Steps between C-alpha positions, in 0.01 A plus 500: 500500500294634790621780728595265786720288273657815351578634847660171603715491185603864545580439866736220398665717233550788744632267771761371251612862455542545874178691571383415850226753570242678288234724651178631353256755638131456427232754575175395657290473185254250367729330249487130427789298639564365150548857372748577778691178429514579128622855566769372739608238246522767229723716723727208590518393135632847415772458765600157371512627141704808591228748406544709814729785601633609837293747699704803599276588794287799581778729626331512838821509702461664836738779590712442809375700798 
């Protein structure tokens, strides 16, 4: 299955779980679009399969002035 088809299938699976918004940040590098799509599909596949854990944050809370 190509990356586009994988992304579409993963989008449907995530939508069924109630996910409505997923954001990615890409740096300005010379990477093939197919590589980016495959990497994004791999990350979403991990979410669908439950191979992720919550991120506790960076503890960058600002003190009240």
